[in-house]
N, C-alpha and C positions, 0 to 999 in steps of 0.2 A: 751731617750723619760720619763720624768716624769707624774705620774699616781696618780688618787686618789681611786683605785682601793682598798687597803685594808683597805684604811676608811670607804668607804663606806662595804665592807663587814664588816666590824665589826660592824656598826651598826646594820648590820639587822642577826648579830649572826653567820653568816656562814663561816662555814670554807674552806681554798684553796679545798678542796674536793668537797664542798654543792658546789659553784659559779663554777668548771670545770663541774659536773654535769648538769648544771643550762643552762652550754653554750655549750654541748657536745666537751668538751676539757679535755686534762689530769689536774692533779693536778701541773706538773712537769709544765703546760702551762704559768697554774695561778702565779706561782711561779717566773718563768723567767720577765712577763709582771710586775709585782709589785716588782722587783728587776731593769726593767730598762736592764736584758739584752737581752730582746725581745721584740719588736716591734711587735704589732698585725696588721695580715692583715685588711684592709679598711670594710671588709665583718663582721670580728670580732668584730672590733670596734664599730661599725653598732649595730652589737648583745648587746654588753654590754652594750650602750646607752639605748637602748629600752631597757632593763632588768630592770634598774635603772632609768627607766625614765628622763634620763641628757642628752644634748645635748650631742658631741663629744668634742666637743671644752673646755668642763668642767670638762671635765673627763682627758684626756691626752693634755699635751702642751709640745713643745720642750724644752730641756735641754739648758741655758745661755751658748751660747759660744762666751766665751771672747775673744778665739785664732786670730778670726778674726775682733775685734774692731779698734780700730787705737789709 
């Protein structure tokens, strides 16, 4: 899943640790989400969206999977 976390975090000049502290998760969790290695749970996704004042669908979107296309 692709996301805009790094971009939104940079606008606020927050480190991964700063964002993790706001969300009560580890810095490693933020890193994993930003790099697409981990998809956040729905409650965490809502918490992230609320923190940035954005709808979830503007923060997260699925990767394009071309393997299923004819």
